[in-house]
C-alpha positions as CSV (number, residue, x, y, z in Angstrom):
1,M,-18.0,9.1,-1.2
2,I,-17.2,12.1,-3.4
3,R,-18.8,14.4,-0.9
4,K,-16.8,13.0,1.9
5,I,-13.6,13.3,0.1
6,L,-14.4,16.9,-0.9
7,S,-15.3,17.9,2.6
8,G,-11.7,17.0,3.6
9,F,-10.4,19.8,1.3
10,S,-9.6,23.2,2.8
11,N,-7.7,26.4,2.0
12,V,-7.0,27.0,5.7
13,T,-4.4,25.0,7.6
14,P,-5.2,23.7,11.1
15,G,-2.9,26.6,12.4
16,G,-5.3,29.1,10.8
17,I,-3.0,30.0,7.8
18,Y,-4.9,30.8,4.6
19,L,-3.3,29.1,1.5
20,P,-2.9,30.8,-1.8
21,Q,-5.7,30.4,-4.4
22,G,-5.7,27.0,-6.1
23,I,-3.6,25.3,-3.2
24,F,-5.6,23.1,-0.8
25,Q,-4.9,21.1,2.2
26,V,-6.5,17.6,2.3
27,K,-7.4,15.8,5.5
28,L,-7.5,12.1,5.0
29,D,-9.0,9.4,7.1
30,Q,-5.9,7.3,7.6
31,L,-7.6,4.4,9.4
32,R,-10.1,4.0,6.5
33,I,-7.3,4.1,4.0
34,R,-5.3,1.5,5.9
35,R,-8.5,-0.7,6.0
36,V,-9.2,-0.4,2.3
37,V,-5.5,-1.1,1.3
38,F,-5.4,-4.2,3.5
39,K,-8.7,-5.4,1.9
40,I,-7.4,-4.8,-1.6
41,A,-4.2,-6.7,-0.8
42,R,-6.2,-9.6,0.7
43,G,-8.3,-9.7,-2.4
44,L,-5.2,-9.9,-4.5
45,F,-3.8,-12.6,-2.3
46,Y,-7.0,-14.6,-3.0
47,I,-6.7,-14.0,-6.8
48,E,-3.0,-15.2,-6.7
49,N,-3.4,-18.2,-4.3
50,K,-7.1,-19.1,-4.2
51,S,-7.0,-19.0,-0.4
52,Y,-7.8,-16.4,2.2
53,L,-5.3,-14.4,4.2
54,P,-6.4,-13.5,7.7
55,L,-6.5,-9.8,8.5
56,E,-4.6,-10.7,11.8
57,N,-1.6,-11.5,9.6
58,A,-1.2,-7.9,8.5
59,K,2.1,-6.6,9.8
60,D,2.9,-3.4,8.0
61,I,1.6,-0.8,5.6
62,R,3.6,2.1,4.2
63,F,2.5,5.0,2.2
64,C,5.4,5.7,-0.2
65,V,5.3,9.1,-1.9
66,K,8.7,8.6,-3.7
67,G,10.7,5.6,-4.8
68,D,13.3,6.3,-2.1
69,N,10.7,6.0,0.6
70,V,10.1,2.4,-0.3
71,P,11.5,0.0,2.3
72,E,14.7,-1.8,1.0
73,L,13.0,-5.2,1.4
74,Y,10.5,-4.3,-1.4
75,R,13.2,-2.8,-3.7
76,V,15.4,-5.9,-3.3
77,Y,12.5,-8.2,-4.6
78,W,11.0,-5.9,-7.2
79,P,13.2,-7.0,-10.1
80,A,12.2,-10.7,-9.5
81,V,8.4,-10.0,-9.6
82,K,6.3,-9.0,-12.6
83,L,4.0,-6.0,-12.6
84,S,0.4,-7.1,-12.7
85,G,-2.9,-5.2,-13.4
86,V,-5.6,-4.9,-16.1
87,Y,-5.2,-1.2,-16.4
88,P,-1.7,-0.3,-15.3
89,K,-2.1,3.4,-15.5
90,V,-5.0,3.2,-13.0
91,F,-3.9,0.3,-10.7
92,S,-1.0,-2.1,-10.8
93,Y,0.6,-4.2,-8.3
94,K,3.6,-6.5,-7.5
95,Y,3.2,-9.5,-5.3
96,F,6.1,-11.5,-3.8
97,N,5.3,-14.8,-2.2
98,S,8.2,-15.4,0.0
99,C,6.9,-18.7,1.4
100,K,9.8,-20.6,0.0
101,Y,12.5,-18.1,1.1
102,S,13.6,-16.7,4.5
103,V,13.0,-13.0,4.2
104,S,15.5,-11.7,6.8
105,S,18.2,-13.0,9.1
106,K,16.9,-10.5,11.7
107,Y,13.6,-12.6,11.9
108,P,14.9,-16.1,10.9
109,G,11.6,-17.9,11.5
110,L,9.3,-15.5,9.8
111,E,8.2,-15.5,6.2
112,F,6.1,-12.9,4.5
113,H,3.9,-12.0,1.6
114,L,4.8,-8.6,0.1
115,F,2.5,-6.4,-2.0
116,T,3.3,-3.1,-3.7
117,L,0.1,-1.4,-4.9
118,L,0.3,1.6,-7.3
119,F,-2.7,3.8,-7.9
120,W,-2.7,6.1,-10.9
121,E,1.0,5.7,-11.4
122,A,1.5,8.1,-8.4
123,V,0.2,6.7,-5.1
124,M,2.0,3.7,-3.7
125,F,1.5,1.5,-0.8
126,C,3.8,-1.3,0.5
127,V,2.0,-4.0,2.4
128,T,3.4,-6.8,4.4
129,F,1.5,-10.0,5.7
130,E,3.0,-12.7,7.7
131,K,2.6,-16.2,6.2
132,P,-0.4,-17.9,7.7
């Protein structure tokens, strides 16, 4: 795994520009990252609800570098949800079970489960699953 990650580092951009010493470009396998994040969210759903969440119900995933990149829907529900995680400096999450509430007037019949996953207090993913 470490070799695979390190093989994605390069000091040359795809356009052939050499980067200064100590600066690297990292190529990420976005499909694999999506799959892993969805699996983590599904595992957390099981911990919270003691039931399985079908992968087909996954509707959206966002990689949020800064707090202002976070979709508004997540920011609205954050104050109502506690932060969970055994080692918050390594991994923490917020889970909002919207089963009892209508999430949006734009989609009146749909309800969602919302996850915010925070890794190393720096890398954040927002994941949405439709209620089964």
